[in-house]
MIRO-218744 format. One record per residue (C-alpha): residue number from 1; residue in three letters; x, y, z. Coordinates in nm, 4 decimals. Layout:
<lodrens>
<NUM,'ala',<X,Y,Z>>
...
</lodrens>
This chain:
<lodrens>
<1,'ala',<-0.0258,0.0102,0.0268>>
<2,'thr',<0.0801,0.3825,-0.0560>>
<3,'asp',<0.0943,0.6621,0.1637>>
<4,'pro',<-0.2583,0.8683,-0.0518>>
<5,'gly',<-0.0650,1.2012,-0.0535>>
<6,'ala',<0.2833,1.0690,-0.1035>>
<7,'phe',<0.3196,1.1002,-0.5268>>
<8,'gly',<0.1970,1.4614,-0.5243>>
<9,'leu',<0.4662,1.7175,-0.6395>>
<10,'asp',<0.4800,1.8774,-0.3309>>
<11,'asp',<0.7047,1.6698,-0.1708>>
<12,'asp',<1.0667,1.5437,-0.2147>>
<13,'ala',<1.0394,1.1922,-0.1325>>
<14,'ala',<0.7345,0.9358,-0.1066>>
<15,'ala',<0.6585,0.6652,0.2017>>
<16,'leu',<0.6036,0.3334,0.1049>>
<17,'arg',<0.4693,0.0993,0.3788>>
<18,'ala',<0.5983,-0.2527,0.4344>>
<19,'ala',<0.5420,-0.4595,0.7502>>
<20,'gly',<0.5506,-0.1871,1.0008>>
<21,'glu',<0.7310,0.0337,0.8558>>
<22,'asp',<0.7123,0.2550,0.5859>>
<23,'ile',<1.0079,0.2848,0.2984>>
<24,'val',<1.1103,0.6086,0.1888>>
<25,'val',<1.1859,0.6725,-0.1707>>
<26,'thr',<1.3933,0.9738,-0.3236>>
<27,'thr',<1.5771,1.0441,-0.6383>>
<28,'asp',<1.8083,1.3370,-0.7183>>
<29,'ala',<2.0158,1.3798,-1.0244>>
<30,'ile',<2.3252,1.5875,-1.0962>>
<31,'val',<2.4325,1.7130,-1.4271>>
<32,'glu',<2.7278,1.8614,-1.5114>>
<33,'gly',<2.7734,2.2163,-1.5905>>
<34,'val',<2.3877,2.2480,-1.3891>>
<35,'his',<2.5114,2.1093,-1.0475>>
<36,'phe',<2.8910,2.0576,-1.0686>>
<37,'leu',<3.1820,2.2288,-1.2799>>
<38,'pro',<3.3218,2.0078,-1.5649>>
<39,'asp',<3.6527,1.9642,-1.3738>>
<40,'asp',<3.4736,1.8714,-1.0727>>
<41,'pro',<3.6975,1.5578,-0.8933>>
<42,'pro',<3.4847,1.2477,-0.9996>>
<43,'asp',<3.5327,1.1237,-0.5849>>
<44,'thr',<3.3557,1.4692,-0.5218>>
<45,'leu',<3.0643,1.3910,-0.7768>>
<46,'ala',<3.0133,1.0468,-0.6302>>
<47,'arg',<3.0104,1.2056,-0.2711>>
<48,'lys',<2.7485,1.4566,-0.3843>>
<49,'ala',<2.5420,1.2362,-0.5772>>
<50,'leu',<2.4358,0.9933,-0.2920>>
<51,'arg',<2.4855,1.3176,-0.0296>>
<52,'val',<2.2037,1.5280,-0.1246>>
<53,'asn',<1.9871,1.1952,-0.1611>>
<54,'leu',<2.1124,1.0632,0.2063>>
<55,'ser',<2.0276,1.4308,0.3372>>
<56,'asp',<1.6562,1.4224,0.1652>>
<57,'ile',<1.5902,1.0190,0.3740>>
<58,'ala',<1.6928,1.2435,0.6792>>
<59,'ala',<1.5188,1.5536,0.6496>>
<60,'lys',<1.1843,1.2507,0.6095>>
<61,'gly',<1.3075,1.1648,0.9552>>
<62,'ala',<1.4314,0.8232,0.8061>>
<63,'val',<1.7800,0.6140,0.8174>>
<64,'pro',<1.9373,0.4694,0.4665>>
<65,'ala',<1.8309,0.1174,0.3354>>
<66,'gly',<1.9605,0.1559,-0.0294>>
<67,'phe',<1.9756,0.3091,-0.3647>>
<68,'val',<1.9745,0.2594,-0.6854>>
<69,'leu',<2.2547,0.4637,-0.9500>>
<70,'thr',<2.2256,0.5704,-1.3290>>
<71,'leu',<2.5166,0.7164,-1.4635>>
<72,'ala',<2.5576,0.8404,-1.7551>>
<73,'val',<2.9153,0.8941,-1.9722>>
<74,'arg',<3.0582,1.0104,-2.3181>>
<75,'lys',<3.2712,0.7540,-2.2397>>
<76,'val',<3.4208,0.4847,-2.0144>>
<77,'asp',<3.7110,0.5836,-1.8931>>
<78,'glu',<3.8690,0.3862,-1.6215>>
<79,'ala',<4.0823,0.6789,-1.4493>>
<80,'trp',<3.7765,0.8653,-1.4172>>
<81,'leu',<3.5538,0.5640,-1.3179>>
<82,'lys',<3.8105,0.4241,-1.0385>>
<83,'pro',<3.7999,0.7088,-0.7959>>
<84,'phe',<3.3846,0.7510,-0.8171>>
<85,'ala',<3.3755,0.4069,-0.7533>>
<86,'arg',<3.5818,0.3826,-0.4523>>
<87,'ala',<3.4445,0.7259,-0.3081>>
<88,'leu',<3.0632,0.5858,-0.3657>>
<89,'gly',<3.1332,0.2366,-0.1985>>
<90,'glu',<3.3261,0.4420,0.1125>>
<91,'asp',<3.0312,0.6698,0.1447>>
<92,'ala',<2.7684,0.3572,0.1086>>
<93,'ala',<2.9504,0.1568,0.3769>>
<94,'asp',<3.0230,0.5162,0.5998>>
<95,'phe',<2.6218,0.5888,0.6255>>
<96,'gly',<2.5118,0.2036,0.6247>>
<97,'cys',<2.3442,0.2690,0.2643>>
<98,'pro',<2.4409,-0.0047,-0.0064>>
<99,'leu',<2.3956,0.0080,-0.3659>>
<100,'leu',<2.1421,-0.2258,-0.4544>>
<101,'gly',<2.1946,-0.1873,-0.8387>>
<102,'gly',<2.1732,0.0601,-1.1399>>
<103,'asp',<2.2388,0.1238,-1.4928>>
<104,'thr',<2.5300,0.2679,-1.6611>>
<105,'val',<2.4643,0.4358,-1.9950>>
<106,'ser',<2.6271,0.6556,-2.3079>>
<107,'thr',<2.5645,1.0044,-2.3984>>
<108,'pro',<2.6421,1.2551,-2.5874>>
<109,'gly',<2.5509,1.5353,-2.3688>>
<110,'pro',<2.6909,1.6081,-2.0318>>
<111,'leu',<2.7613,1.3286,-1.7769>>
<112,'met',<2.4694,1.2631,-1.5693>>
<113,'ile',<2.4297,1.1018,-1.1787>>
<114,'ser',<2.1382,0.9681,-1.0882>>
<115,'ile',<2.0148,0.8200,-0.7653>>
<116,'thr',<1.7165,0.7097,-0.6095>>
<117,'ala',<1.7620,0.6638,-0.2351>>
<118,'phe',<1.5312,0.4122,0.0248>>
<119,'gly',<1.4899,0.4790,0.3520>>
<120,'arg',<1.3043,0.3178,0.6551>>
<121,'leu',<1.0964,0.5017,0.9313>>
<122,'pro',<0.8327,0.3530,1.1067>>
<123,'gln',<0.4978,0.3419,0.9948>>
<124,'gly',<0.3298,0.6523,0.9406>>
<125,'thr',<0.5896,0.8814,1.0654>>
<126,'met',<0.7229,1.0186,0.7736>>
<127,'val',<0.8044,1.4188,0.8110>>
<128,'his',<0.6241,1.5946,0.5484>>
<129,'arg',<0.7250,1.9558,0.3736>>
<130,'ala',<0.3643,2.1175,0.4755>>
<131,'gly',<0.3510,2.0507,0.8676>>
<132,'ala',<0.4763,2.3449,0.9736>>
<133,'gln',<0.2446,2.5692,1.1580>>
<134,'ala',<0.2710,2.9336,1.2629>>
<135,'gly',<0.4862,2.9676,1.5794>>
<136,'asp',<0.6717,2.6968,1.4877>>
<137,'arg',<1.0416,2.7182,1.5857>>
<138,'val',<1.2766,2.7106,1.2817>>
<139,'phe',<1.6198,2.4614,1.2796>>
<140,'val',<1.9032,2.4591,1.0652>>
<141,'thr',<2.1543,2.2160,1.1061>>
<142,'gly',<2.4287,2.3607,0.8764>>
<143,'thr',<2.5426,2.7210,0.7910>>
<144,'ile',<2.3579,2.8233,0.4856>>
<145,'gly',<2.5075,2.9802,0.1816>>
<146,'asp',<2.8602,2.7717,0.2462>>
<147,'ala',<2.7883,2.5827,-0.1171>>
<148,'ala',<2.6798,2.8762,-0.2925>>
<149,'leu',<3.0190,3.0575,-0.1909>>
<150,'gly',<3.2027,2.7631,-0.2469>>
<151,'leu',<3.0784,2.7466,-0.6237>>
<152,'asp',<3.1624,3.1534,-0.6340>>
<153,'val',<3.5195,3.0691,-0.5066>>
<154,'leu',<3.5707,2.7765,-0.7648>>
<155,'gln',<3.4475,3.0164,-1.0593>>
<156,'gly',<3.6796,3.3182,-0.9192>>
<157,'gly',<3.3805,3.5352,-0.7991>>
<158,'pro',<3.4165,3.7985,-0.5764>>
<159,'val',<3.4142,3.5861,-0.2712>>
<160,'ala',<3.7563,3.3959,-0.4250>>
<161,'ala',<3.9005,3.7924,-0.4857>>
<162,'ala',<3.7915,3.8487,-0.0676>>
<163,'leu',<3.9477,3.4977,0.0312>>
<164,'ala',<4.2834,3.5547,-0.1639>>
<165,'asp',<4.4855,3.5538,0.1556>>
<166,'asp',<4.3140,3.2971,0.2504>>
<167,'ala',<4.3615,2.9653,0.1461>>
<168,'ala',<4.2083,2.7433,0.4357>>
<169,'gly',<3.8778,2.9377,0.3952>>
<170,'arg',<3.8389,2.8877,0.0304>>
<171,'asp',<3.9170,2.4832,0.0090>>
<172,'phe',<3.6646,2.5454,0.3168>>
<173,'leu',<3.4160,2.6493,0.1176>>
<174,'ala',<3.4780,2.4663,-0.2078>>
<175,'ala',<3.4573,2.1564,-0.0122>>
<176,'arg',<3.1093,2.2539,0.1104>>
<177,'tyr',<3.0383,2.2904,-0.2723>>
<178,'arg',<3.1672,1.9933,-0.3430>>
<179,'val',<3.0557,1.7455,-0.0722>>
<180,'pro',<2.7237,1.8124,0.1339>>
<181,'gln',<2.6948,1.6841,0.5121>>
<182,'pro',<2.3659,1.4973,0.5147>>
<183,'arg',<2.2469,1.5157,0.8626>>
<184,'asn',<2.1363,1.1474,0.8894>>
<185,'ala',<2.2091,1.1332,1.2601>>
<186,'leu',<1.9359,1.4160,1.3426>>
<187,'ala',<1.6989,1.1634,1.1687>>
<188,'arg',<1.5141,1.0121,1.4593>>
<189,'ala',<1.5372,1.3473,1.6155>>
<190,'val',<1.3513,1.5118,1.2938>>
<191,'arg',<1.0724,1.2762,1.3310>>
<192,'ala',<1.0381,1.2955,1.6713>>
<193,'his',<1.0044,1.6468,1.6910>>
<194,'ala',<0.9881,1.8635,1.3685>>
<195,'ser',<0.6188,1.9140,1.2017>>
<196,'ala',<0.7812,2.0073,0.8722>>
<197,'ala',<1.1343,1.9476,0.7035>>
</lodrens>
């Protein structure tokens, strides 16, 4: 059975019922030139692709259960694929979210990585976007804007100029752009206390 409201376009994920649990499903694609720069290292692309999905799983109050991967590449290049696969495997192990399957296809267009991730949570407890009420407190678990500043640094914009003498600051912001930090450790707290996420 499915949650009747779960498949509307008003949320990041859907909940599927399974033996006392709901299965949360979410998908995100990252595309070269749109979500990452053409020269971003392959290991950071693997981590980013998985972690943006893990972030959605955590925001719903779920724990990771697994993922499937679709990789659309111009050509299969072992020198690129090896660090990509290593980083994806490391993150899958670190976050307890195994690769369940997927597909690799050739494309004449830009590199595209799409992940569909699955999470688990107790039946009927998924936190939706639309539950917030007037008077609710708003909590943020990271620093808003770090990724945008990191992109500016990598593109040589005004932030890069302002941090010309601060290599550590530039590196920190670039890392925040390239490798998001999903808050999976907070999933149970989100489920227990959040009215929306």
